N, C-alpha and C positions, 0 to 999 in steps of 0.2 A: 524091129522094121526103126523105134527112137531112135536104139544106135549108130544104124545107118545115116539116119538124118544127122545124127550129133557130128557124124564123120563129116560131111557133106557141107553142114554149114561150118565145121571149124576151117574146113578146104578153101571155101569163100570167104570167111573172115581173114584166112592168114592171107591170102591170095589179092585181094583188095585193100587189106594192112599195108602190105608193101607198095602197092601201085600208088597208093596215097602217098606212103613216105619218099616214093621217085618224083614225085610230081604229075604221074599220069593225070590228076583229078586237080585241077586249082580247087583252093579255098573258096567256100559258097557253092559250088556245083551239086548240083541234086544227083542223088546215087538213085537211078530207076530200076522197081524191082524187075519189071517185063525185061527188062535190056539185061541186068545180069544174070536174071535165069535163062533167056535166050544163049548168053556168053559161055553162060556153067552147062548148062543142057539139063537144069533142075528144074524143081518148081520151085511157087511164090515163097512155098512152108522155109524151107534150109536159107533162104535168102533172105527171108526179115527178119530171121534169128542171127544170121552173121550181120545184118545191119546193125541191129540190138548191140551185138560185140563190138562192134567198133565206135557207136557211141559209147560203152561202156571204158572202152579204152583212151577217152578223149580225142581218137581222129578222124569223126563226125559228132552233129550235133542232130537231134529233131525239131524241127520247125513247127510250129501249126499253121493249116493250111497248103504247107510244100513240102512235109512230110521229112527224110532224110536225108543231111549236104553232110559234104566235108565241111571241116571244120575250119574256122578262119584262121590264119598264121597268126596266133598269139604275142606280138613281140614282149608283150609286159612279163609275159611269163616264163621267160627263158632262164632267167633269174632264177625264177624260184622252181625248176626244174634242177639248177644245176646244185641249189642248197640242197633241195629233195637225196639225188643220187651222192653228194657230197656224204650225205647224214649216214644214207642207208647200206651204198656199197661197200663201204668199209666194214660197215659189222655186220654187215652178211660175209664178209672175207673174213673175217675176226675167229667167228664159230663154224665159218667151212674148213678154212685149212686141214683142222687134226680130221677132220672126217672124209678127207676124199681119196679115193683109190688107188689105184696105179694107174688104171684104166682110165681114170676119169683126169688125173693131171697130165699123163700123156695124151690125152683129147684136148686137152688144152694148151695144149705145147705145140699142138700139130694146129689150131688156132689161128695161137700167135705165128708160127711160121707162116700161116696163110695168112695171115695180115702185113705181113712184113715184105710177103713176097706182090701181092695186089697190084696188077698196072693199070688198075680202074678203080674210079671213087666208090662206087657201086660194091665191086667184087672186097673194096678194103671195109667199107659199111658194114657189110654182112658177117665178114671174120671177124673185125674189131667188136661187134655186138657179141657175136658166138663167144668170144676171150671172155668177155665179159662176165657172159651169164655161165660157163664152164667152172670158172673159179670159183665161183659161189654156191655151188651143184649141192655140195657137203652141207651147206648151213640146216638143213632138216627142218626150214621153215616157207612152208610153200605159199602162204601169204605173203611172205616176205617178196620173193623171187618174184610172185607175180605180177607186185607193186612195183618192182624195180626193171621188170621188163617193157612196162606202159612207160614208165621213164624214159628209159633207153628210147621206143619208136617214137616218141615225140620229140624226141632232141634228136635223133638220126634225119626226122623231118626235116625239122629249125636247121640243123647240120648241110645236109644236101642243097636245102633250097638256098642258102645263103653263101656256103665254102666250097662249093664244089672246082670252081672255077679256080681258085688257089690250090688245090689241094695236089700235093705231091709225093712220089711213094718214098718210103722212109723205112727205117731202122725203129721199133720205135723201143728204147731204150727202159722207158718205164715196165713194159709190159716181162720184157727180159729180170729186171729186177723182180718184178712179183714172182716171176719161177721160179727164180733162182730160193726166194725165199719160203714159195711152197712145200720147194724138192726140202729144203731142209726145215720142214715144218714150223717155222717160225712166225707164227699166226698175227701177231703184233708190227713184226717187221712186216710183212705183206700186206696189213690194211695200212700202214702208214705208208707205204708207198703210193697204193691205192689211192688216198687221202687227198697226194703232192699232185697225182696224176688227173685227177680230179679236178682238182682246182686249176687249173689250168683250159678246163673248157671254153671255148670263143661262141 
């Protein structure tokens, strides 16, 4: 029973997270449990657990007398997000490269190709985030992976809110260089390229 409820709450949290990232909910908007419960056809308990997950991710905040609301778009935090990603992701990749299986490498390259072929910004963002997650999957540090995932979601929300109109389809040469280094099992080169890649975040 608890496992089934956890699955429901995880599904609700993941769906709401992407809807917040993609701008369906405005900053400061109240996330109403009754409405969400009705939308997902579930009780209030898994919805409440899902909302607490969003708070832990930084996508929502809990306010006295208002309940849980969508987190504001904090422009002052963007620099911090970039610095943290530049510190954590190359480290995770450095430890990941020696341990990636052939299947994981192919999955990462498939995500790279989806990213390059994307015709819409939401499609690109999802494939881009998938690529970044897949290349660090072998690092063996679940807490680090979880923290990086949170940072990526918060950055994706910023990117989609401010850069969607300027987005254009393109081949990502940094992704190609990272994959080339991974296939050569050159962890240091892959990490250096990723560091350079993340330094270009806008």
